[in-house]
C-alpha positions in Angstrom: -16.0 6.0 0.3 -14.6 4.5 -2.9 -16.2 1.5 -4.4 -14.0 -1.6 -4.3 -13.0 -2.9 -7.7 -12.5 -6.5 -8.8 -8.9 -6.6 -7.9 -9.7 -5.7 -4.2 -11.7 -8.9 -4.0 -8.6 -10.8 -4.9 -6.8 -9.4 -1.9 -9.8 -10.1 0.3 -9.8 -13.8 -0.9 -6.0 -14.1 -0.3 -6.4 -13.3 3.4 -9.1 -15.8 4.1 -6.6 -18.6 4.8 -2.8 -18.5 5.4 -2.5 -21.2 2.7 -3.9 -19.1 -0.1 -3.9 -20.0 -3.7 -0.7 -18.0 -4.5 1.1 -19.8 -1.7 -0.1 -23.2 -3.1 1.0 -22.2 -6.6 4.5 -21.3 -5.4 4.7 -24.6 -3.4 3.7 -26.6 -6.4 6.5 -25.0 -8.3 8.9 -26.3 -5.7 9.4 -23.2 -3.8 9.8 -23.1 0.0 7.4 -21.2 2.3 9.0 -19.9 5.5 6.7 -18.3 8.1 7.8 -15.3 10.2 6.2 -13.4 13.0 8.0 -10.1 13.3 9.3 -7.2 11.2 12.8 -7.7 12.6 13.0 -10.7 10.3 14.2 -9.2 7.0 11.8 -10.3 4.2 14.5 -10.0 1.6 16.6 -12.8 3.3 13.6 -15.1 2.9 13.1 -14.1 -0.8 16.4 -15.6 -1.9 16.5 -18.5 -4.4 13.5 -20.8 -3.8 12.5 -19.3 -0.5 9.5 -17.1 0.0 8.3 -15.5 3.3 4.8 -15.8 4.7 3.8 -13.4 7.5 2.1 -15.4 10.2 -1.5 -14.1 10.7 -4.7 -15.6 12.1 -7.3 -13.5 10.3 -10.8 -15.0 10.8 -9.8 -16.8 14.1 -12.9 -18.1 15.9 -11.3 -18.5 19.4 -8.2 -19.7 21.2 -9.6 -22.6 23.2 -6.8 -25.1 22.3 -4.0 -22.6 22.8 -5.3 -21.5 26.1 -4.3 -24.9 27.5 -0.7 -24.0 26.8 -0.5 -20.3 27.2 -1.7 -18.1 30.1 -4.7 -15.8 29.6 -2.3 -13.0 30.4 -0.3 -13.8 27.3 -1.4 -11.5 24.5 -4.0 -12.8 22.2 -1.7 -12.4 19.1 0.6 -15.1 20.5 -2.3 -17.3 21.5 -3.9 -16.9 18.1 -0.8 -18.0 16.3 -0.5 -21.1 18.5 -4.2 -21.8 17.9 -3.7 -21.8 14.1 -0.6 -23.8 14.5 -2.2 -26.5 16.5 -5.3 -26.5 14.2 -3.0 -27.3 11.3 -3.4 -24.0 9.5 0.3 -23.5 9.2 1.2 -27.1 8.3 2.1 -26.0 4.7 5.1 -24.1 6.0 8.4 -25.8 5.7 10.0 -23.6 8.4 9.5 -20.6 10.7 11.6 -17.8 12.0 10.7 -16.0 15.3 12.1 -13.1 17.3 12.0 -12.9 21.1 10.7 -9.4 20.8 8.8 -9.9 24.1 8.2 -12.6 26.7 4.9 -13.5 25.1 6.6 -14.4 21.8 9.3 -16.3 23.6 6.6 -18.4 25.3 5.0 -19.0 21.9 8.3 -20.2 20.4 9.0 -22.4 23.5 5.6 -24.1 23.0 6.1 -24.7 19.3 9.5 -26.3 20.0 8.0 -28.4 22.8 5.2 -29.5 20.5 7.6 -30.2 17.6 5.3 -28.4 15.2 8.0 -27.6 12.6 11.1 -29.4 11.3 12.8 -26.1 10.9 12.3 -23.4 13.6 14.7 -20.7 14.4 14.7 -17.8 16.8 16.6 -14.6 15.7 18.3 -13.0 18.6 17.9 -9.3 17.9 19.8 -6.8 20.0 17.9 -4.1 21.9 20.2 -1.2 21.0 21.6 0.0 17.7 25.3 0.8 17.5 28.3 -0.6 15.5 28.7 -3.6 17.8 25.0 -4.6 17.7 25.0 -4.2 13.9 27.8 -6.7 13.7 25.8 -8.9 16.1 22.7 -8.7 14.0 24.7 -9.4 10.8 26.1 -12.5 12.4 22.7 -13.6 13.4 21.4 -13.3 9.9 24.4 -15.2 8.6 23.7 -18.0 11.1 20.1 -18.4 9.9 21.2 -18.2 6.3 23.7 -21.1 6.9 20.9 -23.1 8.6 18.5 -22.5 5.7 21.2 -23.6 3.2 22.0 -26.7 5.2 18.3 -27.7 5.6 16.9 -26.8 2.2 20.0 -26.6 -0.1 19.1 -23.1 -1.2 21.6 -20.6 -2.6 22.1 -17.8 -0.1 25.4 -16.5 -1.5 26.1 -12.8 -1.4 25.1 -12.5 -5.1 21.8 -14.4 -4.4 21.0 -12.1 -1.5 21.7 -9.0 -3.5 19.3 -10.2 -6.2 16.6 -10.8 -3.5 17.2 -7.3 -2.0 16.7 -5.8 -5.4 13.4 -7.7 -5.8 12.3 -6.5 -2.4 13.1 -2.9 -3.5 11.0 -3.3 -6.7 8.1 -4.7 -4.7 8.3 -2.1 -1.8 8.5 0.7 -4.4 5.2 -0.2 -5.9 3.5 -0.4 -2.4 5.1 3.0 -1.6 3.7 4.5 -4.8 0.2 3.5 -3.8 0.7 4.7 -0.3 1.8 8.1 -1.7 -1.7 8.5 -3.1 -3.0 8.8 0.5 -1.4 12.2 0.8 -3.9 13.7 -1.6 -6.7 15.8 -0.2 -9.1 13.3 -1.7 -7.3 9.9 -1.8 -8.6 7.3 -4.2 -8.2 4.5 -1.7 -9.4 3.9 1.9 -7.2 2.9 4.8 -8.9 -0.5 5.0 -8.3 -1.2 1.4 -4.7 -0.2 1.6 -4.1 -2.4 4.7 -5.8 -5.3 2.9 -3.3 -5.0 0.0 -0.4 -4.8 2.4 -1.5 -7.8 4.5 -2.2 -9.9 1.4 1.2 -9.0 0.0 3.0 -10.0 3.3 1.2 -13.3 3.3 1.9 -14.2 -0.4 4.8 -14.7 -2.7 5.8 -11.2 -3.7 6.3 -11.9 -7.4 3.0 -13.7 -7.8 0.9 -11.0 -6.1 2.7 -8.1 -7.7 0.7 -8.2 -11.0 -2.5 -7.8 -9.0 -1.0 -4.8 -7.1 0.0 -3.3 -10.5 -3.6 -3.9 -11.8 -5.0 -2.1 -8.7 -2.6 0.8 -9.3 -4.1 1.2 -12.8 -7.6 1.0 -11.4 -6.9 3.7 -8.8 -6.0 6.2 -11.6 -9.6 6.0 -12.8 -11.1 6.3 -9.4 -12.6 9.4 -8.0 -11.1 10.7 -4.8 -12.8 10.1 -1.5 -14.5 13.3 -0.4 -17.0 12.2 2.2 -14.9 12.0 5.4 -14.7 14.0 8.5 -11.1 13.6 9.7 -7.8 12.3 8.4 -6.4 9.7 10.8 -3.2 7.9 11.4 -3.2 4.5 13.2 -0.2 3.6 15.4 0.6 0.5 17.4 1.5 -3.1 17.4 0.4 -6.1 15.3 -2.7 -5.2 13.3 -3.7 -7.8 10.7 -7.4 -7.5 10.3 -8.5 -4.7 7.8 -11.9 -4.8 9.4 -10.5 -2.9 12.4 -9.7 0.1 10.1 -13.0 -0.4 8.2 -14.9 0.2 11.5 -12.9 3.4 12.2 -13.7 4.6 8.7 -17.4 3.8 9.1 -17.6 6.7 11.6 -16.2 9.3 9.1 -12.5 8.9 9.7 -10.2 8.2 6.8 -7.0 6.4 7.7 -4.4 8.0 5.5 -1.2 6.8 7.4 0.0 3.9 9.4 2.8 3.2 11.9 2.3 -0.3 13.2 4.2 -3.6 13.0 2.6 -4.6 9.6 2.4 -1.0 8.3 4.2 0.7 5.5 5.7 3.7 7.4 8.6 3.0 7.6 8.1 -0.8 7.2 8.4 -0.7 3.4 11.6 1.3 3.2 13.7 0.2 0.3 17.2 -1.2 1.0 20.2 0.9 0.4 22.4 -1.3 -1.8 25.9 -0.2 -1.0 27.9 -3.1 -2.4 29.1 -4.1 1.1 28.3 -7.3 3.0 24.6 -8.2 2.3 24.2 -9.3 6.0 25.5 -5.9 7.3 23.2 -4.1 4.8 20.2 -6.2 5.9 21.0 -5.5 9.5 21.1 -1.8 9.0 17.9 -1.9 6.9 16.1 -3.9 9.5 16.9 -1.5 12.3 15.9 1.5 10.2 12.5 0.1 9.1 11.4 -1.3 12.4 10.2 1.1 15.1 9.5 -1.3 18.0 9.2 -0.2 21.7 11.5 -3.2 22.6 14.4 -1.0 21.3 16.2 1.0 24.0 17.1 4.7 23.6 14.9 4.9 20.5 11.8 6.6 21.8 12.6 10.0 20.3 13.0 8.5 16.8 9.7 6.7 17.1 8.0 9.9 18.3 9.6 12.1 15.6 8.6 9.7 12.8 5.0 9.8 13.9 5.0 13.6 14.2 6.7 13.9 10.7 4.1 11.6 9.3 1.2 13.6 10.8 2.6 16.7 9.1 3.4 15.1 5.8 0.0 13.4 5.5 -2.0 16.3 7.0 -3.3 14.0 9.8 -6.0 15.4 12.1 -5.6 12.8 14.9 -3.8 9.7 15.9 -5.4 6.4 16.9 -3.1 4.4 19.1 -4.1 0.7 19.2 -2.6 -1.7 21.7 -3.3 -5.4 22.1 -4.3 -6.2 25.6 -1.4 -7.4 27.9 1.2 -6.1 25.4 3.9 -5.0 27.8 6.0 -3.2 25.2 3.3 -1.0 23.7 1.5 -0.7 27.1 4.6 1.0 28.6 5.5 3.0 25.5 2.0 4.4 25.0 2.0 6.5 28.2 4.9 8.9 27.3 3.8 8.7 23.6 0.3 9.9 24.3 1.7 12.7 26.5 4.3 13.8 23.9 1.8 13.9 21.0 -0.7 15.9 23.0 1.9 18.4 24.0 2.5 18.9 20.3 -1.2 19.6 19.8 -1.9 16.3 18.2 -5.2 14.7 19.3 -4.8 11.0 20.4 -7.3 8.2 20.9 -5.8 5.2 22.8 -7.6 1.9 22.2 -6.9 -1.4 23.9 -8.1 -4.3 21.9 -7.7 -8.1 21.4 -6.0 -9.5 18.3 -9.4 -10.8 17.1 -11.8 -8.1 16.4 -14.5 -7.6 19.0 -16.6 -5.0 20.9 -17.4 -3.3 17.6 -20.1 -1.2 19.0 -17.8 0.3 21.7 -15.1 0.9 19.0 -17.6 2.8 16.8 -18.7 4.9 19.8 -15.2 5.8 20.9 -14.1 6.7 17.4 -17.2 8.8 16.8 -16.6 10.7 20.0 -12.9 11.2 19.2 -13.7 12.7 15.8 -16.4 15.0 17.3 -13.9 16.1 20.0 -11.7 17.4 17.2 -14.6 19.5 16.0 -14.9 17.5 12.8 
């Protein structure tokens, strides 16, 4: 595998704590951090004027003993982990948060945060479960509502012109991430899947403009790197929230090289650029959000999710798909059954893994990945 350069250590350090040094720098400059938990929240909306988005993550969590007093053990460990960090004061630096009722578990998390009054500004974005002209209007109105609330609370400029500038900044940022992701198509990519995910997670948890110079430095470093030749199989990881790069690192320790991703914090198609058409920025953001988010909560959208996975397998020359699901996740638990069947019918090997949000059972994970790679004759 490739040897991590000095810039990679920066991304590793930025993930150690939600209130990393770039977040602190932006806050000291008078900027306003807004936390969000779901890809249905358009990042560009939270990049306007003095706002900047921080993807809520609980990397390095030791346990959920406090949160377990408020949430059932049958609530997924992602929701419980966020509540644990919230109650432990790890998110106190945030000036507001935006959630999506993507499932009952996240709704329960939001209900508890409201009950505990952990934030002066907390909003839940009511995202429709189908995509058509009526629901696009609904979503655009929802985005306008939150924009009005942010303006009233923080005095920020969320005019159409300000939003279009923010969308252009998102496109510049997403384009750089995509250009690095394109390197993974090479027969011998210069970057591991764990490294790439570390970059993405650090970027989602930091002000985009402040982390962008480090990403550009890494892009230069990658040009001088030798490609990775010692791997047994090219893998794609699919599933829900995956924040800890160590999960992918363990997969790669068994000879797999993760060259593509399709999960909630992944880049395919999560880092699509926004088509700036000159129309209403809220309608544009609504269209973009539905296009870039492939969530099982959406009805009548299974074929699109499946076809994007199959197209990615072909485009990145993937040998097998690892489907990871957080335990008790109703949405991915139901979606995974027809997904596994459909992929196998297409001749694509699939390994389905059930896991907790916090990394555990590493030995079992290594054994199952090793057996999966060997089953492909690799």
